[in-house]
PyMOL CGO cylinders between C-alpha atoms (Angstrom):
from pymol import cmd
from pymol.cgo import CYLINDER

trace = [
    CYLINDER, 0.00, 0.00, 0.00, 1.48, 3.32, -1.06, 0.3, 1, 1, 1, 1, 1, 1,
    CYLINDER, 1.48, 3.32, -1.06, 1.23, 6.59, 0.79, 0.3, 1, 1, 1, 1, 1, 1,
    CYLINDER, 1.23, 6.59, 0.79, -1.48, 7.94, -1.50, 0.3, 1, 1, 1, 1, 1, 1,
    CYLINDER, -1.48, 7.94, -1.50, -3.66, 4.86, -1.10, 0.3, 1, 1, 1, 1, 1, 1,
    CYLINDER, -3.66, 4.86, -1.10, -3.66, 5.51, 2.68, 0.3, 1, 1, 1, 1, 1, 1,
    CYLINDER, -3.66, 5.51, 2.68, -5.83, 8.57, 1.99, 0.3, 1, 1, 1, 1, 1, 1,
    CYLINDER, -5.83, 8.57, 1.99, -8.14, 7.02, -0.63, 0.3, 1, 1, 1, 1, 1, 1,
    CYLINDER, -8.14, 7.02, -0.63, -11.18, 4.75, -0.45, 0.3, 1, 1, 1, 1, 1, 1,
    CYLINDER, -11.18, 4.75, -0.45, -11.67, 1.56, -2.45, 0.3, 1, 1, 1, 1, 1, 1,
    CYLINDER, -11.67, 1.56, -2.45, -12.79, 3.52, -5.51, 0.3, 1, 1, 1, 1, 1, 1,
    CYLINDER, -12.79, 3.52, -5.51, -9.69, 5.73, -5.44, 0.3, 1, 1, 1, 1, 1, 1,
    CYLINDER, -9.69, 5.73, -5.44, -11.45, 8.88, -4.20, 0.3, 1, 1, 1, 1, 1, 1,
    CYLINDER, -11.45, 8.88, -4.20, -9.61, 10.97, -1.61, 0.3, 1, 1, 1, 1, 1, 1,
    CYLINDER, -9.61, 10.97, -1.61, -11.14, 10.83, 1.87, 0.3, 1, 1, 1, 1, 1, 1,
    CYLINDER, -11.14, 10.83, 1.87, -9.14, 13.36, 3.87, 0.3, 1, 1, 1, 1, 1, 1,
    CYLINDER, -9.14, 13.36, 3.87, -11.82, 16.06, 3.74, 0.3, 1, 1, 1, 1, 1, 1,
    CYLINDER, -11.82, 16.06, 3.74, -15.45, 14.96, 3.61, 0.3, 1, 1, 1, 1, 1, 1,
    CYLINDER, -15.45, 14.96, 3.61, -18.70, 16.80, 4.36, 0.3, 1, 1, 1, 1, 1, 1,
    CYLINDER, -18.70, 16.80, 4.36, -19.61, 16.65, 8.06, 0.3, 1, 1, 1, 1, 1, 1,
    CYLINDER, -19.61, 16.65, 8.06, -21.90, 13.84, 9.15, 0.3, 1, 1, 1, 1, 1, 1,
    CYLINDER, -21.90, 13.84, 9.15, -24.52, 13.84, 11.93, 0.3, 1, 1, 1, 1, 1, 1,
    CYLINDER, -24.52, 13.84, 11.93, -22.14, 13.11, 14.84, 0.3, 1, 1, 1, 1, 1, 1,
    CYLINDER, -22.14, 13.11, 14.84, -19.82, 15.97, 13.80, 0.3, 1, 1, 1, 1, 1, 1,
    CYLINDER, -19.82, 15.97, 13.80, -22.74, 18.35, 13.45, 0.3, 1, 1, 1, 1, 1, 1,
    CYLINDER, -22.74, 18.35, 13.45, -23.99, 17.28, 16.90, 0.3, 1, 1, 1, 1, 1, 1,
    CYLINDER, -23.99, 17.28, 16.90, -20.49, 17.78, 18.35, 0.3, 1, 1, 1, 1, 1, 1,
    CYLINDER, -20.49, 17.78, 18.35, -20.30, 21.30, 16.94, 0.3, 1, 1, 1, 1, 1, 1,
    CYLINDER, -20.30, 21.30, 16.94, -23.84, 22.18, 18.02, 0.3, 1, 1, 1, 1, 1, 1,
    CYLINDER, -23.84, 22.18, 18.02, -23.40, 20.93, 21.57, 0.3, 1, 1, 1, 1, 1, 1,
    CYLINDER, -23.40, 20.93, 21.57, -20.01, 22.63, 21.76, 0.3, 1, 1, 1, 1, 1, 1,
    CYLINDER, -20.01, 22.63, 21.76, -21.52, 25.95, 20.72, 0.3, 1, 1, 1, 1, 1, 1,
    CYLINDER, -21.52, 25.95, 20.72, -24.39, 25.46, 23.18, 0.3, 1, 1, 1, 1, 1, 1,
    CYLINDER, -24.39, 25.46, 23.18, -21.87, 24.76, 25.93, 0.3, 1, 1, 1, 1, 1, 1,
    CYLINDER, -21.87, 24.76, 25.93, -20.08, 28.02, 25.19, 0.3, 1, 1, 1, 1, 1, 1,
    CYLINDER, -20.08, 28.02, 25.19, -23.38, 29.93, 25.36, 0.3, 1, 1, 1, 1, 1, 1,
    CYLINDER, -23.38, 29.93, 25.36, -24.87, 28.17, 28.40, 0.3, 1, 1, 1, 1, 1, 1,
    CYLINDER, -24.87, 28.17, 28.40, -26.00, 30.52, 31.13, 0.3, 1, 1, 1, 1, 1, 1,
    CYLINDER, -26.00, 30.52, 31.13, -25.47, 28.21, 34.09, 0.3, 1, 1, 1, 1, 1, 1,
    CYLINDER, -25.47, 28.21, 34.09, -22.59, 25.89, 34.97, 0.3, 1, 1, 1, 1, 1, 1,
    CYLINDER, -22.59, 25.89, 34.97, -25.03, 22.96, 35.13, 0.3, 1, 1, 1, 1, 1, 1,
    CYLINDER, -25.03, 22.96, 35.13, -26.15, 23.39, 31.51, 0.3, 1, 1, 1, 1, 1, 1,
    CYLINDER, -26.15, 23.39, 31.51, -22.61, 24.16, 30.39, 0.3, 1, 1, 1, 1, 1, 1,
    CYLINDER, -22.61, 24.16, 30.39, -21.45, 20.84, 31.84, 0.3, 1, 1, 1, 1, 1, 1,
    CYLINDER, -21.45, 20.84, 31.84, -24.42, 19.00, 30.32, 0.3, 1, 1, 1, 1, 1, 1,
    CYLINDER, -24.42, 19.00, 30.32, -23.73, 20.41, 26.85, 0.3, 1, 1, 1, 1, 1, 1,
    CYLINDER, -23.73, 20.41, 26.85, -20.00, 19.73, 27.21, 0.3, 1, 1, 1, 1, 1, 1,
    CYLINDER, -20.00, 19.73, 27.21, -20.70, 16.09, 28.06, 0.3, 1, 1, 1, 1, 1, 1,
    CYLINDER, -20.70, 16.09, 28.06, -23.12, 15.80, 25.14, 0.3, 1, 1, 1, 1, 1, 1,
    CYLINDER, -23.12, 15.80, 25.14, -20.45, 17.27, 22.87, 0.3, 1, 1, 1, 1, 1, 1,
    CYLINDER, -20.45, 17.27, 22.87, -17.90, 14.73, 24.10, 0.3, 1, 1, 1, 1, 1, 1,
    CYLINDER, -17.90, 14.73, 24.10, -20.41, 11.93, 23.57, 0.3, 1, 1, 1, 1, 1, 1,
    CYLINDER, -20.41, 11.93, 23.57, -21.04, 13.06, 20.00, 0.3, 1, 1, 1, 1, 1, 1,
    CYLINDER, -21.04, 13.06, 20.00, -17.28, 13.11, 19.33, 0.3, 1, 1, 1, 1, 1, 1,
    CYLINDER, -17.28, 13.11, 19.33, -16.96, 9.58, 20.70, 0.3, 1, 1, 1, 1, 1, 1,
    CYLINDER, -16.96, 9.58, 20.70, -19.88, 8.52, 18.47, 0.3, 1, 1, 1, 1, 1, 1,
    CYLINDER, -19.88, 8.52, 18.47, -18.07, 9.98, 15.45, 0.3, 1, 1, 1, 1, 1, 1,
    CYLINDER, -18.07, 9.98, 15.45, -14.74, 8.41, 16.43, 0.3, 1, 1, 1, 1, 1, 1,
    CYLINDER, -14.74, 8.41, 16.43, -16.25, 4.96, 16.92, 0.3, 1, 1, 1, 1, 1, 1,
    CYLINDER, -16.25, 4.96, 16.92, -17.99, 5.19, 13.54, 0.3, 1, 1, 1, 1, 1, 1,
    CYLINDER, -17.99, 5.19, 13.54, -14.78, 6.20, 11.78, 0.3, 1, 1, 1, 1, 1, 1,
    CYLINDER, -14.78, 6.20, 11.78, -12.77, 3.51, 13.58, 0.3, 1, 1, 1, 1, 1, 1,
    CYLINDER, -12.77, 3.51, 13.58, -15.04, 0.70, 12.43, 0.3, 1, 1, 1, 1, 1, 1,
    CYLINDER, -15.04, 0.70, 12.43, -16.57, 2.07, 9.21, 0.3, 1, 1, 1, 1, 1, 1,
    CYLINDER, -16.57, 2.07, 9.21, -14.06, 4.66, 7.97, 0.3, 1, 1, 1, 1, 1, 1,
    CYLINDER, -14.06, 4.66, 7.97, -13.75, 4.93, 4.19, 0.3, 1, 1, 1, 1, 1, 1,
    CYLINDER, -13.75, 4.93, 4.19, -9.93, 4.83, 4.17, 0.3, 1, 1, 1, 1, 1, 1,
    CYLINDER, -9.93, 4.83, 4.17, -7.10, 3.69, 6.41, 0.3, 1, 1, 1, 1, 1, 1,
    CYLINDER, -7.10, 3.69, 6.41, -6.48, 7.36, 7.26, 0.3, 1, 1, 1, 1, 1, 1,
    CYLINDER, -6.48, 7.36, 7.26, -10.06, 7.86, 8.47, 0.3, 1, 1, 1, 1, 1, 1,
    CYLINDER, -10.06, 7.86, 8.47, -9.96, 4.65, 10.52, 0.3, 1, 1, 1, 1, 1, 1,
    CYLINDER, -9.96, 4.65, 10.52, -6.66, 5.70, 12.13, 0.3, 1, 1, 1, 1, 1, 1,
    CYLINDER, -6.66, 5.70, 12.13, -7.99, 9.19, 12.82, 0.3, 1, 1, 1, 1, 1, 1,
    CYLINDER, -7.99, 9.19, 12.82, -11.13, 7.71, 14.40, 0.3, 1, 1, 1, 1, 1, 1,
    CYLINDER, -11.13, 7.71, 14.40, -9.13, 5.30, 16.58, 0.3, 1, 1, 1, 1, 1, 1,
    CYLINDER, -9.13, 5.30, 16.58, -6.77, 8.06, 17.76, 0.3, 1, 1, 1, 1, 1, 1,
    CYLINDER, -6.77, 8.06, 17.76, -9.69, 10.35, 18.58, 0.3, 1, 1, 1, 1, 1, 1,
    CYLINDER, -9.69, 10.35, 18.58, -11.54, 7.57, 20.39, 0.3, 1, 1, 1, 1, 1, 1,
    CYLINDER, -11.54, 7.57, 20.39, -8.46, 6.72, 22.46, 0.3, 1, 1, 1, 1, 1, 1,
    CYLINDER, -8.46, 6.72, 22.46, -8.00, 10.40, 23.33, 0.3, 1, 1, 1, 1, 1, 1,
    CYLINDER, -8.00, 10.40, 23.33, -11.66, 10.71, 24.32, 0.3, 1, 1, 1, 1, 1, 1,
    CYLINDER, -11.66, 10.71, 24.32, -11.49, 7.65, 26.55, 0.3, 1, 1, 1, 1, 1, 1,
    CYLINDER, -11.49, 7.65, 26.55, -8.38, 8.84, 28.40, 0.3, 1, 1, 1, 1, 1, 1,
    CYLINDER, -8.38, 8.84, 28.40, -9.80, 12.24, 29.33, 0.3, 1, 1, 1, 1, 1, 1,
]
cmd.load_cgo(trace, "trace")
């Protein structure tokens, strides 16, 4: 496997930058809500929801990523999320 095939799916299309999927949109939305929360309780709740959405994304990429790069990125993100 060459370096370029690490970043491509089975059809040869690059997979480094893809449109955001539902877990990434949820992560961004909950992150923004956390930043705008008026009370520490809701800020913590939104922060935890944001972390959960990121773990959801990372698990999906780890097991269903379209390229070796995406699977590696998902696994690294999942490991980082679990050690926090």
